[in-house]
BAMIRO-964401 format. One record per residue (C-alpha): y, x, z; residue number from 1. Coordinates in nm, 3 decimals. Each point is the difference from the previous one (the first is absolute). Layout:
BEGIN
{rec {Y, X, Z}, NUM},
...
END
This chain:
BEGIN
{rec {0.942, -10.044, -7.247}, 1},
{rec {-0.070, 0.297, 0.226}, 2},
{rec {0.271, 0.244, 0.110}, 3},
{rec {-0.063, 0.329, 0.179}, 4},
{rec {0.308, 0.183, 0.125}, 5},
{rec {-0.007, 0.370, -0.090}, 6},
{rec {0.339, 0.116, 0.131}, 7},
{rec {0.282, -0.166, 0.190}, 8},
{rec {0.375, 0.041, 0.017}, 9},
{rec {0.272, -0.115, -0.236}, 10},
{rec {-0.198, 0.128, -0.298}, 11},
{rec {-0.339, -0.148, 0.087}, 12},
{rec {-0.320, 0.033, -0.202}, 13},
{rec {-0.287, -0.247, -0.014}, 14},
{rec {-0.338, -0.032, -0.169}, 15},
{rec {-0.016, -0.346, -0.156}, 16},
{rec {-0.327, -0.163, -0.112}, 17},
{rec {0.009, -0.287, -0.248}, 18},
{rec {-0.307, -0.192, -0.121}, 19},
{rec {-0.045, -0.232, -0.294}, 20},
{rec {-0.338, -0.136, -0.098}, 21},
{rec {-0.249, 0.285, 0.063}, 22},
{rec {0.251, 0.280, -0.046}, 23},
{rec {0.204, 0.175, 0.267}, 24},
{rec {0.283, 0.249, -0.049}, 25},
{rec {0.182, 0.217, 0.249}, 26},
{rec {0.370, 0.080, -0.036}, 27},
{rec {0.223, 0.229, 0.200}, 28},
{rec {0.313, -0.191, 0.099}, 29},
{rec {0.301, 0.216, 0.084}, 30},
{rec {0.316, -0.143, 0.152}, 31},
{rec {0.296, 0.202, -0.124}, 32},
{rec {0.378, -0.024, -0.038}, 33},
{rec {0.001, -0.170, -0.340}, 34},
{rec {0.107, -0.331, -0.157}, 35},
{rec {-0.307, -0.105, -0.200}, 36},
{rec {-0.379, 0.015, -0.002}, 37},
{rec {-0.157, 0.281, -0.200}, 38},
{rec {-0.373, 0.018, -0.084}, 39},
{rec {-0.160, 0.332, -0.104}, 40},
{rec {-0.358, 0.054, -0.116}, 41},
{rec {-0.139, 0.349, -0.064}, 42},
{rec {-0.343, 0.142, -0.069}, 43},
{rec {-0.218, 0.082, 0.301}, 44},
{rec {0.254, -0.112, 0.262}, 45},
{rec {0.068, -0.332, 0.170}, 46},
{rec {0.254, -0.228, -0.169}, 47},
{rec {0.335, 0.019, 0.177}, 48},
{rec {0.250, -0.279, 0.056}, 49},
{rec {0.346, 0.102, 0.120}, 50},
{rec {0.199, -0.283, 0.156}, 51},
{rec {0.334, -0.045, 0.177}, 52},
{rec {-0.018, 0.061, 0.375}, 53},
{rec {0.046, -0.369, 0.089}, 54},
{rec {-0.218, -0.148, -0.276}, 55},
{rec {-0.210, -0.289, 0.136}, 56},
{rec {-0.379, 0.030, -0.008}, 57},
{rec {-0.028, -0.337, -0.176}, 58},
{rec {0.208, 0.144, -0.285}, 59},
{rec {-0.213, 0.315, -0.011}, 60},
{rec {-0.318, -0.209, -0.007}, 61},
{rec {0.138, -0.225, -0.273}, 62},
{rec {0.112, 0.296, -0.212}, 63},
{rec {-0.331, 0.184, 0.027}, 64},
{rec {-0.190, -0.321, -0.069}, 65},
{rec {0.194, -0.044, -0.325}, 66},
{rec {-0.081, 0.364, -0.092}, 67},
{rec {-0.367, -0.006, 0.106}, 68},
{rec {-0.153, -0.018, -0.348}, 69},
{rec {0.249, 0.256, -0.132}, 70},
{rec {-0.088, 0.248, 0.277}, 71},
{rec {-0.373, -0.039, -0.064}, 72},
{rec {0.049, 0.046, -0.377}, 73},
{rec {0.229, 0.301, 0.053}, 74},
{rec {-0.246, 0.170, 0.234}, 75},
{rec {-0.282, -0.056, -0.249}, 76},
{rec {0.207, 0.136, -0.289}, 77},
{rec {0.111, 0.305, 0.198}, 78},
{rec {-0.357, 0.075, 0.111}, 79},
{rec {-0.107, 0.012, -0.365}, 80},
{rec {0.266, 0.258, -0.094}, 81},
{rec {-0.089, 0.363, -0.042}, 82},
{rec {0.251, 0.244, 0.140}, 83},
{rec {0.090, 0.346, -0.119}, 84},
{rec {-0.129, 0.302, 0.192}, 85},
{rec {0.234, 0.115, 0.276}, 86},
{rec {0.219, 0.304, -0.046}, 87},
{rec {-0.188, 0.322, 0.079}, 88},
{rec {0.227, 0.267, 0.149}, 89},
{rec {-0.242, 0.294, -0.012}, 90},
{rec {-0.058, 0.277, -0.260}, 91},
{rec {-0.143, -0.163, -0.311}, 92},
{rec {0.128, -0.340, 0.113}, 93},
{rec {0.207, -0.247, -0.195}, 94},
{rec {0.255, -0.274, 0.063}, 95},
{rec {0.117, -0.317, -0.172}, 96},
{rec {0.333, 0.015, -0.181}, 97},
{rec {0.141, -0.252, -0.250}, 98},
{rec {-0.338, -0.158, -0.060}, 99},
{rec {-0.212, 0.310, -0.053}, 100},
{rec {-0.191, 0.253, 0.209}, 101},
{rec {0.164, 0.343, 0.001}, 102},
{rec {-0.163, 0.323, 0.129}, 103},
{rec {0.164, 0.192, 0.283}, 104},
{rec {0.050, 0.376, -0.009}, 105},
{rec {0.071, 0.140, 0.347}, 106},
{rec {0.158, 0.329, 0.100}, 107},
{rec {0.125, 0.165, 0.319}, 108},
{rec {0.373, 0.064, 0.022}, 109},
{rec {0.281, 0.038, 0.254}, 110},
{rec {0.179, -0.279, -0.185}, 111},
{rec {-0.107, -0.358, -0.062}, 112},
{rec {0.003, -0.071, -0.373}, 113},
{rec {-0.160, -0.277, -0.208}, 114},
{rec {0.021, 0.015, -0.378}, 115},
{rec {-0.182, -0.185, -0.277}, 116},
{rec {-0.076, 0.057, -0.364}, 117},
{rec {-0.199, -0.203, -0.253}, 118},
{rec {-0.335, 0.097, 0.152}, 119},
{rec {0.033, 0.078, 0.373}, 120},
{rec {0.210, -0.023, 0.314}, 121},
{rec {0.068, 0.332, 0.172}, 122},
{rec {0.052, 0.006, 0.376}, 123},
{rec {0.116, 0.309, 0.189}, 124},
{rec {0.029, -0.019, 0.378}, 125},
{rec {-0.052, 0.211, 0.311}, 126},
{rec {-0.351, -0.133, 0.067}, 127},
{rec {-0.168, -0.145, -0.311}, 128},
{rec {-0.334, 0.001, 0.181}, 129},
{rec {0.122, -0.291, 0.214}, 130},
{rec {-0.027, -0.330, -0.193}, 131},
{rec {0.267, -0.150, 0.228}, 132},
{rec {0.249, 0.269, -0.105}, 133},
{rec {-0.073, -0.059, -0.369}, 134},
{rec {0.022, -0.377, 0.042}, 135},
{rec {0.341, 0.035, 0.167}, 136},
{rec {0.134, 0.192, -0.300}, 137},
{rec {-0.150, -0.249, -0.247}, 138},
{rec {0.158, -0.295, 0.182}, 139},
{rec {0.340, 0.175, -0.011}, 140},
{rec {-0.054, 0.062, -0.372}, 141},
{rec {-0.107, -0.362, -0.057}, 142},
{rec {0.325, -0.111, 0.163}, 143},
{rec {0.213, 0.222, -0.223}, 144},
{rec {-0.176, -0.129, -0.312}, 145},
{rec {0.028, -0.363, 0.114}, 146},
{rec {0.370, 0.029, 0.087}, 147},
{rec {0.064, 0.130, -0.352}, 148},
{rec {-0.232, -0.229, -0.198}, 149},
{rec {0.021, -0.337, 0.177}, 150},
{rec {0.376, -0.063, -0.051}, 151},
{rec {-0.047, 0.079, -0.369}, 152},
{rec {-0.288, -0.248, -0.029}, 153},
{rec {0.206, -0.262, 0.187}, 154},
{rec {0.269, 0.033, -0.267}, 155},
{rec {-0.260, -0.040, -0.276}, 156},
{rec {-0.167, -0.305, 0.156}, 157},
{rec {0.334, -0.164, 0.092}, 158},
{rec {0.090, 0.011, -0.369}, 159},
{rec {-0.305, -0.209, -0.092}, 160},
{rec {0.148, -0.312, 0.161}, 161},
{rec {0.180, -0.237, -0.236}, 162},
{rec {0.296, 0.034, 0.236}, 163},
{rec {0.002, 0.354, 0.138}, 164},
{rec {-0.130, 0.006, 0.356}, 165},
{rec {0.119, 0.309, 0.190}, 166},
{rec {-0.060, 0.050, 0.373}, 167},
{rec {0.277, 0.105, 0.234}, 168},
{rec {-0.189, 0.321, 0.073}, 169},
{rec {-0.337, 0.176, -0.014}, 170},
{rec {-0.171, 0.168, 0.295}, 171},
{rec {-0.326, 0.193, 0.023}, 172},
{rec {-0.204, 0.014, 0.318}, 173},
{rec {-0.362, 0.020, 0.109}, 174},
{rec {-0.134, -0.343, 0.088}, 175},
{rec {-0.337, -0.090, 0.152}, 176},
{rec {-0.065, -0.343, -0.144}, 177},
{rec {0.238, -0.069, -0.290}, 178},
{rec {0.074, 0.154, -0.337}, 179},
{rec {0.354, -0.130, 0.004}, 180},
{rec {0.249, -0.234, 0.160}, 181},
{rec {0.334, -0.161, -0.077}, 182},
{rec {0.267, -0.055, 0.265}, 183},
{rec {0.227, -0.303, 0.029}, 184},
{rec {0.281, 0.230, -0.113}, 185},
{rec {-0.177, 0.074, -0.327}, 186},
{rec {-0.124, 0.352, 0.082}, 187},
{rec {-0.344, 0.092, -0.135}, 188},
{rec {-0.222, 0.227, 0.209}, 189},
{rec {-0.303, 0.167, -0.163}, 190},
{rec {-0.295, 0.170, 0.166}, 191},
{rec {0.009, 0.372, -0.081}, 192},
{rec {-0.381, -0.002, -0.044}, 193},
{rec {0.052, -0.223, -0.303}, 194},
{rec {0.064, 0.330, -0.179}, 195},
{rec {-0.379, 0.037, -0.007}, 196},
{rec {-0.025, -0.299, -0.238}, 197},
{rec {0.059, -0.018, -0.374}, 198},
{rec {0.339, -0.094, -0.146}, 199},
{rec {-0.115, -0.351, -0.091}, 200},
{rec {-0.108, -0.068, 0.359}, 201},
{rec {0.326, 0.145, 0.134}, 202},
{rec {0.192, -0.227, -0.237}, 203},
{rec {-0.204, -0.298, 0.120}, 204},
{rec {0.100, 0.056, 0.363}, 205},
{rec {0.363, 0.046, -0.102}, 206},
{rec {-0.008, -0.317, -0.214}, 207},
{rec {-0.154, -0.190, 0.292}, 208},
{rec {0.279, 0.106, 0.236}, 209},
{rec {0.277, -0.062, -0.254}, 210},
{rec {-0.131, -0.353, -0.052}, 211},
{rec {0.060, -0.053, 0.372}, 212},
{rec {0.370, 0.050, -0.069}, 213},
{rec {-0.015, -0.335, -0.181}, 214},
{rec {-0.281, -0.177, 0.186}, 215},
{rec {-0.076, 0.099, 0.360}, 216},
{rec {-0.326, -0.197, 0.027}, 217},
{rec {-0.318, 0.053, -0.201}, 218},
{rec {0.036, -0.335, -0.173}, 219},
{rec {-0.046, -0.121, -0.358}, 220},
{rec {0.347, 0.116, -0.103}, 221},
{rec {-0.067, 0.346, 0.139}, 222},
{rec {-0.325, 0.044, -0.192}, 223},
{rec {0.150, -0.147, -0.318}, 224},
{rec {0.277, 0.261, 0.016}, 225},
{rec {-0.248, 0.279, 0.076}, 226},
{rec {-0.216, -0.104, -0.298}, 227},
{rec {0.308, -0.002, -0.222}, 228},
{rec {0.101, 0.351, 0.104}, 229},
{rec {-0.353, 0.143, 0.013}, 230},
{rec {-0.259, -0.217, -0.180}, 231},
{rec {-0.291, 0.225, 0.109}, 232},
{rec {0.097, 0.010, 0.367}, 233},
{rec {-0.337, -0.134, 0.118}, 234},
{rec {-0.181, 0.285, -0.175}, 235},
{rec {0.238, 0.255, 0.152}, 236},
{rec {-0.047, -0.153, 0.346}, 237},
{rec {-0.376, 0.046, -0.030}, 238},
{rec {0.037, 0.356, -0.129}, 239},
{rec {0.236, 0.084, 0.286}, 240},
{rec {-0.268, -0.105, 0.248}, 241},
{rec {-0.263, 0.205, -0.179}, 242},
{rec {0.189, 0.321, -0.058}, 243},
{rec {0.203, 0.067, 0.312}, 244},
END
């Protein structure tokens, strides 16, 4: 075990190196105000382990050791995924919306307006030549679409459970490292950028979070319930990684 401290204070960050056989992995360890350990693996960034502030290093080492093979496999699988092109906020550009690429039509206007039809998304703003200005309007528009669509999809997915499984509430916010989360009070939070994905992938994230209302941990019971509600969830998980 090798630990390199990156930042101090009550919310410290460390770079943790763990070796097994001839393989070494590096994990960012973040001490935060939380009750449990959370492990996050994304493409092209270091795995991140978030732990309670007073979590002992022996417990961190033991946890990461038990997840070593999973982290290696997850990094390999993520590296093999192809990702969709990024949004292009310039004339002739296009963005991702509900699983497809949609052309942008830009215009100069005193008022900020974003509208969509079956073929294009129209953006009017004070300076359409600035990609940052166009992106700002698209993000606002994404949020409006997500705040309308996501609660409706939650109702649909909740009805797929043998015993209806409704959350206490639904929130939409932009998140850096998660597609969704479920609070101890039963509130589901969904990443507004999930609006870029197709409906089946959106439903997968919702189903995943609703299953946490019954089973907090990712254990056998959790995955059995997820498979019951959405038999093709593994396929949708892969597609989510490829398309967004």
